[in-house]
N, C-alpha and C positions, 0 to 999 in steps of 0.2 A: 503492499501498500505505500502509496507516496507520499511525501510531504506535505503539500501541499492538502489532500485531508483533511477534515475538523477532525474527523474521528483520532483519537487513540486509543488501541487497545489494550485487556492490560493482560492474554494468560493464567489461564486455569493451574491452578499447580497440578497437574499434572495424577496424584496419586490424592488429590486431596488430604494433602499432610500427613503424608511419606515418609519416613527415613534417613540415613544424612547427618554428615556437620558440617558446621563454620565458623569461619574465624573476622573478625575484622583485623584488616590491613593495617597495618601503624604507615601514620597522619605521615610521618618520616616520605611514603612512596610513595605520595603525591608526589608528583613536579609537575609548574608548567614546561610544555607541548606544542611543540608546531605544530605538528599534526595530530588530528584534522583540523582544528580549529586554532586562527591567530585575525587578527585583525575584532573581535567581537567581543570588548570588552560587554558590555548588558551581559555575555556568559561567562563568563574570567570575573569581572570583577563587579560584578551584581553587588547594590547597596547592601539586597535578607543577607548576604554572606559575612557580614558585621556588625550582627543583631542582636547578636551575641546568644545563651541558653533558649529557648520556644519554654514561656510561664506556666511550670508546675500548677498545674491546670488540675480540680478533682470535676473528674470521671468514670464515677461506677456504669458497671453495667448492666441491663435490662436481663432479664436471660430468657434463654429460644429455647421454640419445642421444637428438635429435630423437626423438620413435614412442614412446621410450620412459621406459615410465610407471611402472617400475621405480625410472629409476637420477630419472624426477623428484621420485617420493617421498621417497629417498632425501637428495634436493638439498636438498626444503624441514624434514623433520622435520631438520636440521645444522639449515635457518636458525630454525629454531624455537625450537631445544638456544639460538642463539644472545643470542636472544629472550627467553628464561627471563630471558637472564642477567645482559642489559643491563636490563632494566623488573621484574625482581626489586630489583638493585641502587641502581634512581632513587627507587625506590616504601621501598624502607630509610631513605635522604636521604630522605626525604618523611614515616617514621615513620609510613605505611600498609600497613591486611594486603594482603599481596598475592596472591594465584593463578592458578597458571598458566590454561590455558587444556589441555583437550581438543581432539584432532583429526584429522579425517576427509578418505581420499581418496576419490574416486567415479568414473569411465568415463562414464557415461549420468547423463543426468536420473531423477533415482527422488522423491523425496515424501520430503527432511530437515526436521525440527520442526512440523511439521505444514503447511508450505507446497509446491507440485508445484514444480521447479526449472524456470526459465524459461533454453530456453536460446543465449539476450545476457547473460547472467551467468557469471564464475568464481567466484567465490568468495562463501563468505556466515558471517554469524555467529548467532548465534542463542545468546543473551541468557538464556536461560532455564540451559537447557542448561552456557551456557559453552566452546560450540562448534565451532568456528571450519570450515566446508569448503570444498573448495580442489577445482571438475575438471582432471582430468586425462586431456579426450577429444584428438582428434585433433587438430582447431584449437589449441589450447590447444601441442602440445608438439610443431607441429605449425617453430617458433623459440624451443630455450627457450633455448639461449642466451644467451638478452635477456636479461634486467632487470626482464621485464614479471610470471615467475612471483614475484619478489624484493618488487614492490609491490603485487601480490597476496596475500602472507603479512600481510606486511608492515600492510597494509592491513587487514586484519582483523583484526592484532591488533593493532589502533591498536583497533577497535572495541573489544575486549575489554579495555581500559587504562582509554575509558572508564564500558564498566561497570561494571569495581573501582572506581574514583578517586570514581563518584558523577554523572559528569556526563551514565550515559546515563540515567537517574533522572532525574532532573533534569529534563533535554531532554523526554521524551516525557511532565512534567506542565507541562508549560508551558500556559502558555493559547495563543489562536491568534484571530484578527478575522477569519477567513477561508482562503482557496484560496492565496493569495498571500502570507500572512503565514507558515504550516501550511507552505510551501513550499523559503519564504526559510529557517526555522527548523530543518529537514530539513537544505540547501543546509548550514549552519555541522555538521554536525552529524558531514556525508561528510567536508566539506575537512579539517571538523576529523583522519579520522583519517586523511586524502587527508597530512597533513602530519607525522604523527606517525610515517609506514613514512617521511617521507621525513629525515625526523632519526632513526633507527634507521639507516637510508642508512647517510647521514655519520657518524653515530659510526663505522661498521665500516668504510669505504670505503677506507683505503687498506691493509688488510689484504684484500681485497677483488680486485688487484693488476689492476683494471681501469682503459681511458685515460679521461681524462675527456671520448674519444667518446661513447664508452656513456650517460654519465649524462647528456647533450647530446639523445641516441638514445632512451628516454626521456621528455626531455621535452618532445622531437619527437609526440608519438606521444600524450602526457595530453594538448595543444591540440590534436590533432585529436578526445577522447575522449569528450566531451565536449552537453551537455543539447540542444547544437547540432543532433546526430542521433538528440532521438527526442522523445517528442511530449511527456511528464513531465521537470517541470523540477525533478528532486528532486539531483543530484548539484556543480550548479554546468553552465560552460561553459566549456568548455577550457581557455580563458586563463589562469583563473581556477584549472583543477583544475592544472595548469602552476605555477603563477605557489605559491601556495600545501604543492604538494610541492614544490618550490627551499625556499623561507623555513626551511623545516620542515629541509633539505639538509645549507643552510651552513652554520643555527646548529648544527647540531644537538640541538638542547634542547627538549623543547615548551614554554618560553619561549615560541615562534617562533608556537607553538599556538589564541594562544586565538582559535580564528574566533570566538566569540560578541560580543566586543565589535568588533570590526570594519567600513568600512562598508559598507552598503548589496553597493555597485557594485565590492565586491570581494568577495562571497557570489552575484552575480546566479547 
């Protein structure tokens, strides 16, 4: 799918949270790189990166019943309110204008934002309408107590943050020298959204009343959900998805999420 599309899709974890492990890379492994991003200050030096940690918002989770789309909607709507509070405060610190996204839930594939829904995806973001869509079908609802739903909504909200901070627009305008560079740029975009999701989850973690094992479980699943499972290499290897998710979580700050200056190996 081309960058001109208004839709950015998040791949469903292949086994909906199955094994593997991943650890965050040290901050020293992120260094400025000429390839493929240069002369793009909105990406590489965005004001958002210097705003410090996200506020430690209290965000208790609502109960979700297996197979219940209604309870999943209630759960996700509460998370969206927390995301609104957290990111609006961060944009206030950055002295950047903030706007909340719209959210829509569907239970079966349909055409959204001019695109036909693909079965292998759980969420998408339409940049032109600032709309997040989340799929709540039988597969997604089979194990709703896992952190998967939280990661999906926080990832798509991460795309909204990219959009309103100017990152999305400059990403779309990046030139490329062929398919390999185009896909690397796309992976930087997707991995940043995943890191921003991790930053949000880290900022509310203490209020979730969850054991650390739940976080490790999500990282395990992320490690198995990468481009190794698909023909198109546009989201990153599983180890890199888990790495950026965990970087964001540990820092609880967008400062950890500057994928645009990372070495190519970190966004492969």
